[in-house]
C-alpha positions as CSV (number, residue, x, y, z in Angstrom):
1,M,2.2,31.1,12.8
2,P,-0.9,29.7,11.0
3,A,-3.0,27.2,12.7
4,H,-2.9,23.6,11.6
5,D,-6.0,22.6,9.8
6,P,-6.8,19.0,11.2
7,F,-9.2,18.4,8.1
8,P,-7.3,19.5,5.1
9,D,-9.1,19.5,1.6
10,P,-8.3,16.1,0.1
11,I,-5.7,16.0,-2.6
12,D,-6.9,14.7,-5.9
13,L,-4.8,11.7,-6.3
14,P,-4.2,10.1,-9.9
15,I,-4.7,6.8,-8.2
16,P,-8.3,5.5,-7.9
17,R,-9.2,5.3,-4.3
18,D,-10.2,1.6,-4.6
19,R,-7.1,0.8,-6.2
20,L,-5.0,2.7,-3.4
21,A,-7.2,0.8,-0.7
22,F,-6.2,-2.5,-2.5
23,I,-2.6,-1.7,-2.6
24,I,-2.6,-0.7,1.1
25,L,-4.4,-4.0,2.3
26,K,-2.1,-6.2,-0.1
27,A,1.0,-4.2,1.3
28,R,-0.2,-5.0,4.8
29,A,-0.6,-8.8,3.7
30,Y,2.9,-8.7,2.1
31,D,4.3,-7.2,5.2
32,A,2.8,-9.7,7.5
33,E,4.3,-12.7,5.6
34,V,6.6,-14.5,8.0
35,P,10.0,-15.6,6.2
36,G,10.2,-19.5,5.9
37,A,11.4,-21.4,8.9
38,A,13.5,-24.5,8.6
39,S,11.6,-27.6,9.8
40,E,14.4,-28.3,12.5
41,D,13.7,-25.0,14.1
42,A,10.0,-25.9,14.8
43,S,8.8,-27.0,18.2
44,N,7.4,-30.3,17.1
45,W,7.1,-32.5,13.9
46,A,3.1,-32.1,13.9
47,D,3.3,-28.2,13.4
48,D,5.9,-28.5,10.8
49,R,3.2,-29.4,8.1
50,A,1.0,-26.5,9.2
51,V,3.6,-23.7,8.7
52,E,2.3,-23.0,5.3
53,V,-0.9,-21.4,6.6
54,L,1.4,-18.5,7.8
55,F,2.2,-17.4,4.3
56,D,0.3,-15.8,1.6
57,A,2.6,-16.3,-1.4
58,G,0.2,-14.5,-3.6
59,A,0.4,-11.4,-1.8
60,A,3.7,-10.1,-3.1
61,A,2.7,-11.2,-6.6
62,E,-0.7,-9.2,-6.3
63,L,1.1,-6.2,-4.7
64,A,3.6,-6.0,-7.4
65,S,1.0,-6.5,-10.2
66,A,-1.3,-3.9,-8.8
67,I,1.6,-1.3,-8.6
68,D,2.9,-2.4,-12.0
69,A,-0.5,-1.8,-13.5
70,L,-0.7,1.8,-12.2
71,D,0.5,4.5,-15.1
72,V,3.7,6.2,-14.5
73,D,2.0,9.4,-12.8
74,A,0.1,7.0,-10.4
75,Q,3.2,5.2,-9.6
76,A,5.1,8.4,-8.8
77,A,2.1,9.6,-6.6
78,L,2.5,6.3,-4.8
79,V,6.0,6.8,-4.0
80,A,5.4,10.4,-3.0
81,L,2.5,9.1,-0.9
82,M,4.9,6.7,0.9
83,W,7.4,9.5,1.4
84,V,4.6,11.9,2.9
85,G,3.5,8.8,5.3
86,R,7.2,8.3,6.2
87,G,7.7,12.0,7.0
88,D,10.2,12.8,4.3
89,Y,7.9,15.3,2.9
90,A,5.1,17.2,4.6
91,A,1.6,17.3,3.1
92,Q,2.0,20.7,1.9
93,D,5.1,19.7,-0.2
94,W,2.8,17.3,-2.1
95,A,3.7,18.7,-5.5
96,E,7.5,18.6,-4.8
97,A,7.3,15.0,-3.4
98,C,5.6,14.0,-6.7
99,A,8.2,15.6,-8.8
100,A,11.0,14.2,-6.9
101,A,9.3,10.7,-7.2
102,R,9.1,11.2,-10.9
103,R,12.7,11.9,-11.2
104,R,13.5,8.7,-9.0
105,R,12.9,6.1,-11.7
106,E,16.1,4.3,-11.2
107,Q,14.4,0.8,-10.5
108,R,10.9,-0.7,-10.9
109,T,8.5,1.1,-8.6
110,A,7.0,-2.1,-7.3
111,R,10.5,-3.3,-6.1
112,Y,11.3,0.1,-4.6
113,L,8.0,0.2,-2.7
114,M,7.9,-3.2,-1.5
115,G,11.4,-3.0,0.0
116,S,9.9,-0.5,2.5
117,P,8.9,-1.9,5.8
118,L,5.5,-1.2,6.8
119,L,4.6,-0.1,3.3
120,G,0.7,-0.3,3.8
121,D,0.9,1.8,7.2
122,L,3.0,4.4,5.5
123,L,0.7,4.8,2.5
124,E,-2.4,5.1,4.8
125,E,-0.5,7.7,6.9
126,G,0.4,9.6,3.8
127,A,-3.2,9.5,2.5
128,D,-4.5,10.7,6.0
129,Q,-1.9,13.5,6.0
130,L,-3.3,14.6,2.4
131,G,-6.9,14.3,3.7
132,V,-7.9,11.2,1.8
133,N,-9.9,8.9,3.8
134,L,-9.9,5.3,2.6
135,V,-12.1,3.6,5.2
136,D,-15.0,3.0,2.9
137,E,-12.9,1.4,0.3
138,E,-11.1,-0.7,2.7
139,Q,-14.5,-2.1,4.1
140,A,-15.4,-3.2,0.6
141,G,-13.0,-5.8,0.9
142,M,-10.0,-7.6,-0.6
143,H,-11.3,-7.7,-4.1
144,S,-9.0,-6.6,-6.9
145,P,-10.4,-3.4,-8.3
146,M,-8.6,-4.1,-11.6
147,T,-10.3,-7.8,-12.1
148,E,-13.1,-8.4,-9.6
149,Q,-16.1,-6.6,-8.5
150,P,-16.9,-6.4,-4.9
151,A,-20.0,-8.6,-3.6
152,E,-23.4,-7.2,-3.8
153,E,-23.6,-6.7,0.0
154,D,-20.3,-4.6,-0.1
155,R,-21.7,-2.1,-2.5
156,E,-24.4,-0.9,-0.2
């Protein structure tokens, strides 16, 4: 039985690393959103007006937009990455996972991915299993790599 390589050579993803990190961070923000609570369920009336601070209504739109902006190959790789992170495929079956994801186009990719609980964690786990480390990109912040530039101090 061959030894498991704890530091595999990273896979060359068709998704820019900064976009992948942005999608993971937005997926975590989306996962953290709490469904709306009726005001009669709140503990007191003073807290009812502050409930909206729990919500980031823009996280869903930003996540969907970031996924939709990817080309077909990158969207398939994102689905395959989630499948690897979820354990549906092993890292060594990456090509097979990507091929299956390309065939899976029965619904919008963003909708499919956003329907998966813990999407951000699954994507990061998949990236880790493929040897792709996104720590530097995640530390650069929550800027959109499609429309914004990181602050000067984040580039160092």
